[in-house]
C-alpha positions, 0 to 999 in steps of 0.5 A: 054624532056621525057614523058611516059604512062602506061596501066596496067592490060591489058588482054593479055599475056606479052609474046605475047605483047612483040613480038609487043612492040619489033617492035617499040622500038627505032623507031621515034613516027611517024614510030612506029604508022604506024608500029602498025597500020599495025601490025596484032596482038590483042594487037597492038591497045592497044599499039598504044593507049599507044603510043598516050597517051605518045606523048600527055603527051609530048605535055602537059608537054612542048608547044615547043616540036616537035612531029616529033623529038619524039623517043620511048626511052623505051617500055617494058612489065611488067607482071601483076597479074594472074587470076587463073580459073577453066575449067570443065573437064570430069568425075567430074574433073577440069582443072586449067588454068591462065589468064595472064595480062600485064602492058604496058609502053612506053616512048618518048624522043626527039631525042638525049636526054633521055637513 
């Protein structure tokens, strides 16, 4: 039994989000929630929300699923489209910068099953 959840176009750098997602990969779902709750990063609440959604999707798909036996089988961050912006600079010039976005994917599976 597997279930997944995605959050697309999140306004966070994929590089920064990968630091947090690496903490929960392979953990039990309950332990992963505790890790995310205590992690002091701006993206942690967003990843926690996606993980809770994946758990809810697993419950919805099958009534006999044991939530305590769920494990984070897959968790990864893909890069989304970049928003190109211009910042005013001295002497009439302009500095270009990019606002990065990320797609967060979390998949949970029952222990002993999945990839």
